[in-house]
Legacy VTK file of the C-alpha trace (Angstrom):
# vtk DataFile Version 3.0
C-alpha trace
ASCII
DATASET POLYDATA
POINTS 104 float
0.000 0.000 0.000
1.316 3.414 -0.946
2.155 5.783 1.813
0.666 9.217 2.120
3.903 10.767 0.925
3.966 8.619 -2.257
0.353 9.547 -3.073
1.196 13.217 -2.533
4.232 12.998 -4.850
2.177 11.121 -7.451
-0.518 13.836 -7.331
2.064 16.619 -7.735
3.805 14.784 -10.586
0.508 14.166 -12.352
-0.468 17.841 -11.952
2.879 18.958 -13.321
2.517 16.572 -16.269
-0.962 17.860 -17.066
0.254 21.454 -16.787
3.175 20.721 -19.119
0.863 19.011 -21.632
-1.547 21.936 -21.527
1.315 24.374 -22.107
2.600 22.286 -25.005
-0.824 22.029 -26.659
-1.404 25.748 -26.208
2.012 27.086 -27.167
2.817 24.818 -30.139
0.245 26.324 -32.548
0.998 29.823 -31.271
4.728 29.345 -31.899
4.076 27.927 -35.376
1.828 30.868 -36.259
4.440 33.258 -34.876
7.199 31.637 -36.957
5.124 31.605 -40.142
3.904 35.161 -39.621
7.357 36.700 -39.211
9.162 37.945 -42.312
7.090 35.972 -44.800
8.508 37.961 -47.702
11.905 36.302 -47.383
10.731 32.872 -46.216
8.088 32.246 -48.845
9.330 34.502 -51.623
8.763 33.171 -55.127
10.202 35.625 -57.655
7.769 36.336 -60.458
4.801 34.731 -58.686
2.713 37.915 -58.491
2.309 39.970 -61.664
3.800 43.428 -61.891
1.084 45.989 -60.965
1.921 48.093 -64.024
0.913 45.178 -66.309
-2.500 44.678 -64.708
-5.748 46.115 -66.018
-6.515 49.484 -64.525
-10.161 50.288 -63.837
-11.069 53.709 -65.246
-12.412 56.068 -62.597
-12.765 59.437 -64.333
-15.737 60.049 -66.665
-13.507 60.811 -69.665
-11.518 57.610 -69.025
-14.753 55.598 -68.877
-15.966 57.128 -72.161
-12.609 56.380 -73.813
-12.720 52.776 -72.602
-16.300 52.319 -73.866
-15.284 53.748 -77.244
-12.320 51.355 -77.387
-14.568 48.377 -76.572
-17.098 49.425 -79.260
-14.323 49.805 -81.843
-12.923 46.373 -80.976
-16.401 44.828 -81.188
-17.087 46.488 -84.565
-13.698 45.318 -85.893
-14.391 41.766 -84.753
-17.838 41.831 -86.382
-16.335 43.173 -89.635
-13.747 40.380 -89.701
-16.417 37.743 -89.031
-18.596 39.130 -91.837
-15.628 39.076 -94.247
-14.862 35.498 -93.259
-18.517 34.537 -93.767
-18.472 36.119 -97.259
-15.340 34.134 -98.108
-17.095 30.938 -97.058
-20.281 31.904 -98.907
-22.486 32.151 -95.830
-25.375 34.606 -96.098
-27.572 36.129 -93.410
-30.634 34.243 -94.711
-28.850 30.900 -94.225
-27.865 31.861 -90.704
-31.404 32.975 -89.804
-32.974 29.853 -91.302
-30.562 27.607 -89.389
-31.337 29.437 -86.144
-35.097 28.951 -86.662
-34.695 25.198 -86.927
LINES 1 105
104 0 1 2 3 4 5 6 7 8 9 10 11 12 13 14 15 16 17 18 19 20 21 22 23 24 25 26 27 28 29 30 31 32 33 34 35 36 37 38 39 40 41 42 43 44 45 46 47 48 49 50 51 52 53 54 55 56 57 58 59 60 61 62 63 64 65 66 67 68 69 70 71 72 73 74 75 76 77 78 79 80 81 82 83 84 85 86 87 88 89 90 91 92 93 94 95 96 97 98 99 100 101 102 103
């Protein structure tokens, strides 16, 4: 039978073990997050991964910029339509054939 002293030591040891486990479970993710969060530019730097901001599309904000962008889009659309119509003429496709095939 264990003496009172041995039970007391066992209780203290068990408490210390549980406290150490709790500290480990609590501090491990915090330390990992701290390590990952520090100086990520040098740790996880992949040159050329993100595009250069000057090469990205810029959203027009001023009214004259918006009008210019709309005009550019309309010109591009008209040019594309003209090319498609020329290609259709080369292939001998007429509007009546297209409309009759759409009705079917």
